[in-house]
N, C-alpha and C positions, 0 to 999 in steps of 0.2 A: 294445615295450610302454611303456617309459619315454618314448620319443620321442613316442608318441601322446599321452601324458598332458601332456607339455611343450607340444605343439602346441595341445591344448585349453586349457591355462592361458594361452598366448599369445593365443588367440582371445578368451578371457574378458577378458583385460587390455585388448585393443583395444575391446571392448564397454564395459568399465568406463570407459576413458578418454573414449569418446564420450559416455557418460552424464554423466560429471563435467563435460565441456565444456558440455553442455546445462544442467546445474544452475548452473554459473558464469554462463552467459548469462541464465538466468532470475533469478538473484539480482541481477545488475547491473540488470536491468529493474525489479525490485521496489525496489531501492535508489533508482533514479531517481524512481519514483513516490512513495516515502515522503518524499523530499527536497522534493517539491512540496506536501506537506500543511502546513497552517498549524500553527505551534507554539502554545504557551499564549497569547501575546499575540493571535494571530489568533482563537483560540477565544473569548478574553475579549471581543474586539471584537464578534464575531458575537452572543454572548450579550447584551452591552450594547445593541446595536442592537435586538435582539428585545425586550428589556425596555423600552427607550425607546419603541418603536413601540406596544407593548401599553399602556403607561402613557398615551401620547398618545391612543390610541383610547378608553381609559376616561374620560379627562378631556373629550374633545371630543364623545363620543357623546351625552351629555345635552344639550349645546348645539345639536346638529344637529336635535333633535326639535322645537325651538321654531320 
């Protein structure tokens, strides 16, 4: 009886180890994707470009009508 319980625990531990390896691999992949995201300077640059293009469009739109 005790041996059967130990065997089940060993099987469960094998499954747990497999699951943990899967989690580790997924976290490594997510970490790689996060490192490619732009930081605050990159976000500020994108917002700045959008504002500049919007402002230029508002300034030059009336000039294009004539």
